[in-house]
C-alpha positions as CSV (number, residue, x, y, z in Angstrom):
1,M,-0.1,-0.2,-0.2
2,S,1.4,3.3,-1.0
3,P,1.5,6.4,1.6
4,I,-0.7,8.7,0.1
5,S,-3.7,5.9,0.5
6,R,-3.6,5.5,3.9
7,G,-5.1,8.6,5.1
8,V,-2.8,9.7,8.0
9,V,1.0,10.2,6.7
10,R,3.7,11.6,8.1
11,F,4.6,14.2,5.8
12,D,7.8,14.4,3.4
13,S,9.1,15.0,0.2
14,E,7.8,11.8,-1.4
15,T,4.2,12.0,0.1
16,N,4.4,16.1,-1.2
17,R,4.7,14.9,-4.7
18,K,2.2,12.9,-4.9
19,L,-0.2,15.4,-3.5
20,S,-2.5,18.1,-5.7
21,C,-1.1,21.1,-3.9
22,A,1.8,22.8,-2.5
23,V,1.8,22.7,1.4
24,R,4.3,24.4,3.4
25,P,7.6,22.4,4.8
26,D,7.8,21.3,8.1
27,T,8.9,24.6,9.9
28,G,8.9,22.2,13.2
29,D,6.0,24.2,14.2
30,N,3.0,23.6,11.8
31,Q,1.4,20.4,12.7
32,A,-0.8,19.0,9.9
33,V,-1.5,19.7,6.1
34,V,-4.4,18.3,4.0
35,C,-5.0,19.5,0.4
36,K,-8.7,20.3,-1.3
37,P,-7.9,19.3,-4.2
38,D,-7.7,15.7,-2.7
39,S,-10.8,15.8,-0.1
40,E,-12.1,12.2,-2.3
41,K,-8.7,10.4,-1.5
42,R,-9.0,11.9,2.5
43,V,-5.3,11.8,3.1
44,I,-3.8,14.4,5.9
45,A,-0.1,15.3,6.0
46,V,1.3,14.6,9.5
47,Y,5.0,16.5,10.5
48,S,7.1,16.3,13.2
49,K,5.4,18.3,15.8
50,F,2.4,16.5,15.7
51,C,4.5,13.4,16.9
52,S,5.5,14.7,20.9
53,S,2.1,17.1,20.6
54,P,-0.6,15.2,23.1
55,F,-3.0,12.9,22.5
56,G,-6.1,14.3,23.8
57,Q,-5.4,17.0,26.1
58,L,-9.3,18.7,25.0
59,W,-8.4,21.9,26.3
60,S,-5.2,23.1,24.3
61,T,-3.1,21.8,21.2
62,C,-3.3,17.9,21.0
63,K,-3.7,15.2,18.4
64,I,-7.2,14.5,18.2
65,K,-8.4,17.7,17.7
66,T,-5.7,18.5,15.1
67,I,-7.3,15.6,13.4
68,I,-10.6,17.5,14.0
69,H,-9.3,20.5,12.8
70,E,-7.4,19.2,9.2
71,C,-10.8,17.3,8.7
72,T,-13.5,20.1,8.8
73,H,-10.8,21.1,5.3
74,F,-12.0,18.3,2.9
75,T,-14.5,20.1,1.0
76,D,-17.3,17.7,1.4
77,T,-17.3,18.0,5.2
78,F,-17.7,21.8,6.5
79,N,-14.9,23.1,3.4
80,S,-13.2,25.0,5.9
81,E,-10.3,27.4,5.9
82,D,-7.9,28.7,8.4
83,W,-8.5,32.5,8.4
84,V,-7.6,32.2,12.9
85,Y,-5.6,30.1,14.0
86,T,-6.3,29.5,17.8
87,D,-6.4,26.7,20.1
88,K,-7.9,28.9,22.9
89,A,-12.2,28.8,23.2
90,S,-11.7,32.8,23.8
91,G,-9.7,33.7,20.7
92,A,-12.2,31.6,19.1
93,R,-15.3,33.6,20.7
94,I,-13.9,37.2,19.8
95,F,-13.0,35.9,16.4
96,A,-16.1,35.1,15.7
97,E,-18.0,37.6,17.1
98,N,-16.0,40.3,14.9
99,H,-16.1,38.0,11.8
100,P,-19.1,35.8,12.1
101,D,-19.4,34.9,8.1
102,Q,-16.0,33.7,8.3
103,A,-16.2,32.1,12.0
104,I,-18.4,29.4,10.6
105,R,-15.8,28.2,8.2
106,N,-13.0,28.5,10.2
107,A,-11.0,25.3,10.8
108,D,-10.3,26.0,15.0
109,N,-13.9,27.5,15.1
110,I,-15.8,24.4,13.8
111,T,-12.6,22.1,16.0
112,G,-13.7,24.2,19.4
113,Y,-17.5,23.6,19.0
114,I,-16.5,19.7,18.7
115,A,-13.7,18.9,21.1
116,T,-13.0,21.9,23.4
117,F,-13.7,21.0,26.8
118,D,-11.8,22.7,29.9
119,G,-10.0,20.3,31.6
120,V,-11.1,17.2,30.0
121,N,-7.7,14.8,29.3
122,L,-8.9,11.4,26.9
123,T,-5.3,9.8,27.5
């Protein structure tokens, strides 16, 4: 089975060549990426930082929320955008109050709605 057909793959230059869009190189700060034009393939490329991220600390950045965030980008789910990144409920709320038309399709706002729970740790 080729890495591109597995769904979640570790980002590398070979995977990047098989995606239909140019994605950011691994800077050490980014967690994961999808190519919206490849939505039917459901490929999520994870970067090195994802591997050391906590599994399920739902009040902050964690593996579960990263995967949810990336899945919201697929065109047949939410077709979301990354207008603003925030792992805090207060930041998502402020963005929503000031940009309601964008917040409804902002990946972190959708992720926060689905999976932000103060003090909940699924590990």
